[in-house]
Structure formats: C-alpha cells, structure tokens
C-alpha positions as a Markdown table, in Angstrom:
| # | Residue | x | y | z |
|---|---|---|---|---|
| 1 | Unk | -0.2 | 0.1 | 0.1 |
| 2 | Unk | 2.9 | 2.3 | 1.0 |
| 3 | Unk | 4.7 | 1.7 | -2.5 |
| 4 | Unk | 1.6 | 2.5 | -4.2 |
| 5 | Unk | 1.0 | 5.7 | -2.4 |
| 6 | Unk | 4.7 | 6.7 | -3.2 |
| 7 | Unk | 4.2 | 5.9 | -6.9 |
| 8 | Unk | 1.1 | 8.2 | -6.8 |
| 9 | Unk | 3.0 | 11.1 | -5.3 |
| 10 | Unk | 5.8 | 10.8 | -7.7 |
| 11 | Unk | 3.3 | 10.9 | -10.5 |
| 12 | Unk | 1.8 | 14.0 | -8.9 |
| 13 | Unk | 5.2 | 15.6 | -8.5 |
| 14 | Unk | 6.1 | 14.9 | -12.2 |
| 15 | Unk | 2.8 | 16.3 | -13.2 |
| 16 | Unk | 3.5 | 19.5 | -11.1 |
| 17 | Unk | 6.9 | 19.9 | -13.1 |
| 18 | Unk | 4.9 | 19.7 | -16.2 |
| 19 | Unk | 2.5 | 22.2 | -15.4 |
| 20 | Unk | 5.1 | 24.6 | -14.2 |
| 21 | Unk | 7.4 | 24.4 | -17.1 |
| 22 | Unk | 4.3 | 24.9 | -19.4 |
| 23 | Unk | 3.4 | 27.9 | -17.5 |
| 24 | Unk | 6.9 | 29.4 | -17.6 |
| 25 | Unk | 6.9 | 29.1 | -21.6 |
| 26 | Unk | 3.4 | 30.0 | -21.9 |
| 27 | Unk | 3.6 | 33.0 | -19.9 |
| 28 | Unk | 6.7 | 34.2 | -21.6 |
| 29 | Unk | 5.0 | 33.9 | -25.1 |
| 30 | Unk | 1.9 | 35.4 | -23.6 |
| 31 | Unk | 3.8 | 38.4 | -22.3 |
| 32 | Unk | 5.5 | 39.0 | -25.9 |
| 33 | Unk | 2.0 | 38.8 | -27.6 |
| 34 | Unk | 0.5 | 41.3 | -25.3 |
| 35 | Unk | 3.4 | 43.6 | -25.9 |
| 36 | Unk | 2.8 | 43.5 | -29.5 |
| 37 | Unk | -1.0 | 44.3 | -29.1 |
| 38 | Unk | -0.2 | 47.1 | -26.5 |
| 39 | Unk | 2.2 | 49.2 | -28.6 |
| 40 | Unk | -0.2 | 49.1 | -31.6 |
| 41 | Unk | -2.9 | 50.3 | -29.4 |
| 42 | Unk | -0.7 | 53.1 | -28.1 |
| 43 | Unk | -0.5 | 54.6 | -31.8 |
| 44 | Unk | -4.0 | 54.3 | -32.3 |
| 45 | Unk | -4.0 | 51.4 | -34.9 |
| 46 | Unk | -7.2 | 49.4 | -35.1 |
| 47 | Unk | -8.8 | 46.2 | -36.6 |
| 48 | Unk | -7.1 | 43.6 | -38.2 |
| 49 | Unk | -3.9 | 45.8 | -39.0 |
| 50 | Unk | -3.3 | 45.9 | -35.3 |
| 51 | Unk | -3.5 | 42.1 | -35.1 |
| 52 | Unk | -1.1 | 41.7 | -38.0 |
| 53 | Unk | 1.4 | 44.1 | -36.6 |
| 54 | Unk | 0.9 | 42.4 | -33.1 |
| 55 | Unk | 2.0 | 38.9 | -34.8 |
| 56 | Unk | 4.7 | 40.5 | -36.8 |
| 57 | Unk | 6.1 | 42.0 | -33.6 |
| 58 | Unk | 6.0 | 38.6 | -32.0 |
| 59 | Unk | 8.5 | 37.2 | -34.6 |
| 60 | Unk | 11.7 | 38.9 | -33.6 |
| 61 | Unk | 11.1 | 37.8 | -30.1 |
| 62 | Unk | 10.5 | 34.2 | -31.0 |
| 63 | Unk | 13.9 | 34.5 | -32.8 |
| 64 | Unk | 15.3 | 35.9 | -29.6 |
| 65 | Unk | 13.7 | 33.2 | -27.5 |
| 66 | Unk | 15.4 | 30.6 | -29.4 |
| 67 | Unk | 18.9 | 32.1 | -28.8 |
| 68 | Unk | 18.3 | 32.8 | -25.1 |
| 69 | Unk | 19.7 | 30.5 | -22.5 |
| 70 | Unk | 16.3 | 29.4 | -21.0 |
| 71 | Unk | 18.1 | 26.3 | -19.6 |
| 72 | Unk | 19.0 | 28.3 | -16.3 |
| 73 | Unk | 15.5 | 28.8 | -14.9 |
| 74 | Unk | 14.0 | 25.5 | -16.6 |
| 75 | Unk | 17.2 | 23.8 | -15.3 |
| 76 | Unk | 16.7 | 25.2 | -11.7 |
| 77 | Unk | 13.0 | 23.9 | -11.7 |
| 78 | Unk | 14.2 | 20.6 | -13.1 |
| 79 | Unk | 16.5 | 20.3 | -10.4 |
| 80 | Unk | 14.2 | 21.0 | -7.8 |
| 81 | Unk | 11.8 | 18.5 | -8.8 |
| 82 | Unk | 14.5 | 16.0 | -9.8 |
| 83 | Unk | 15.6 | 15.9 | -6.3 |
| 84 | Unk | 12.0 | 15.6 | -4.9 |
| 85 | Unk | 11.5 | 12.6 | -7.5 |
| 86 | Unk | 14.9 | 11.0 | -6.5 |
| 87 | Unk | 13.8 | 11.1 | -2.9 |
| 88 | Unk | 10.7 | 9.3 | -3.6 |
| 89 | Unk | 12.4 | 6.7 | -5.8 |
| 90 | Unk | 14.6 | 5.8 | -3.0 |
| 91 | Unk | 11.8 | 5.4 | -0.8 |
| 92 | Unk | 10.3 | 3.0 | -3.3 |
| 93 | Unk | 13.4 | 1.0 | -3.6 |
| 94 | Unk | 13.7 | 0.6 | 0.1 |
| 95 | Unk | 10.3 | -0.6 | 0.4 |
| 96 | Unk | 10.4 | -3.0 | -2.6 |
| 97 | Unk | 13.2 | -5.0 | -1.0 |
C-alpha cells in the first residue's frame, strides 16, 4: 500500500513539473504577444492591422527566445523536481526490497 502511495506521489510531482514548465514558457510567449498588441494600441491602430502588427512583433522575439539560454530557470526548476522525485524513488526502492 505504501509503495502505491509513493508511486502516486511521484506521478503528482512529475505532473507538477510539467505544469510549471508549461506555465513558464506559456507566460513568456503570452507577455510578448500582449506587448505586440499594446504598442499598436498606443499609436491608435485598430482592426485587423493591429493584429497583424502584433503578430509581426512576435517574430523577432521568437527568434530571440530561441537564442536565449532558458536552460537556467528551467534547469533550476528541473533540479528542484528531480531532487523530490529521486527521494521518492529511493523510498520506493527501500520498500520493494
């Protein structure tokens, strides 16, 4: 019973990592898209032209994001979750003997 609970806990921790990573990447892209829509509203552009300029604004930032070293924050996040999963794995191995 305890091993099943530990495996369920490991699954929950791994799902938490996936959600946190997706949130980090998603919020980064969302912020850039909002910036693209913000500056076009400042100069009074409306309609579909505003949306097209917002999307065009996103392109250089996407190129920049591919060159950025995002491994630092995501690596830190992976390290935190990896330590938790490793501890759970050791507990599972100890109880399966």
